[in-house]
C-alpha positions in Angstrom: -13.5 9.1 19.3 -12.1 10.1 16.1 -14.2 10.1 12.9 -13.1 8.4 9.7 -13.2 10.0 6.4 -14.9 8.6 3.3 -14.0 5.3 1.5 -10.8 6.7 -0.1 -7.9 6.5 2.5 -9.9 6.0 5.7 -7.8 8.5 7.4 -9.0 9.3 11.0 -9.6 12.9 12.1 -11.5 15.1 14.6 -10.3 13.9 18.0 -11.8 15.5 21.0 -9.4 17.6 23.2 -7.2 15.3 25.3 -8.8 12.2 23.8 -7.0 9.1 24.4 -5.6 7.0 21.4 -5.1 10.0 19.0 -1.3 9.2 18.9 -1.7 5.7 17.7 -4.4 6.7 15.2 -2.4 9.6 13.9 0.8 7.4 13.7 -1.4 5.0 11.7 -2.6 7.9 9.4 1.0 9.1 8.7 2.1 5.4 8.0 -0.7 5.1 5.5 0.2 8.3 3.8 3.9 7.5 3.7 3.0 4.2 2.1 0.6 5.2 -0.6 1.1 9.0 -1.5 3.4 9.2 -4.6 3.0 5.5 -4.9 5.9 3.6 -6.7 6.8 0.0 -6.3 9.9 -1.8 -7.2 8.2 -4.7 -8.8 4.7 -6.4 -9.3 5.8 -9.9 -10.6 7.4 -11.5 -7.5 5.5 -14.3 -5.7 7.7 -14.2 -2.6 9.1 -11.4 -0.8 12.8 -10.6 -1.5 15.4 -12.0 0.9 16.8 -8.7 2.1 14.4 -5.9 1.7 15.2 -2.2 2.7 13.0 -0.2 5.0 10.4 1.5 2.8 10.7 -1.0 -0.2 7.2 -1.5 -1.7 5.9 -4.1 -4.0 2.7 -5.4 -5.5 2.6 -9.2 -4.8 1.9 -11.3 -8.0 -1.4 -13.2 -8.5 0.2 -16.5 -7.4 1.8 -15.1 -4.3 2.9 -17.6 -1.6 4.5 -17.5 2.0 4.2 -14.2 3.7 2.6 -12.6 0.6 -0.2 -15.2 0.4 -3.6 -13.7 0.3 -2.1 -10.2 -0.5 -2.1 -10.4 -4.3 -2.6 -6.7 -5.8 -2.1 -5.2 -2.3 0.8 -2.7 -1.7 3.4 -4.5 0.4 5.7 -2.4 2.3 8.7 -3.5 4.4 8.7 -1.5 7.8 12.1 -2.7 8.8 10.6 -5.7 10.6 7.7 -7.0 8.9 5.5 -6.7 5.7 2.6 -4.4 6.1 -0.2 -4.5 3.5 -2.5 -1.8 2.0 -5.5 -2.7 -0.1 -5.8 -0.4 -3.0 -9.0 1.4 -4.0 -10.5 1.9 -7.4 -8.4 4.3 -9.6 -5.2 4.4 -7.5 -2.2 5.0 -9.8 1.3 3.4 -9.2 4.6 3.7 -10.9 6.1 0.3 -11.5 9.9 0.9 -11.4 11.2 -2.2 -13.1 8.8 -1.8 -16.0 9.0 2.0 -16.2 5.1 2.1 -16.6 2.3 3.8 -14.7 -0.5 1.3 -13.7 -4.0 2.0 -12.6 -6.0 -0.1 -10.2 -9.5 -1.4 -11.0 -11.3 -3.6 -8.6 -12.7 -5.9 -11.2 -9.4 -6.5 -13.0 -6.6 -5.6 -10.6 -3.6 -3.5 -11.8 -3.6 -2.5 -15.5 -0.9 -3.4 -18.0 0.5 0.1 -17.7 1.4 2.9 -19.8 5.1 3.4 -20.5 6.6 6.6 -19.1 
């Protein structure tokens, strides 16, 4: 069975030779990296998902999120072409907010910062 790294991204590694499930776990690793490395979101003020998202679109659901985003406030929501997938940020993650042109940092106690203009 694969090991898991520390508390940062939780990426799996160290599979034994010919171990089962490495493909599924490696696919999950690559999807996670694709979602959060070089993190940039379109908007962080929407309470419901956009009607016609494009594969790869990323958002941060607003604090009053409803519908498919309910319970995922402050997460990274990414449209995979068929459904919304959510990633919970860790302390210190940086994210560029496209519609505001600001860089924001995540703090677990307060959520995403107001942002610094870029």
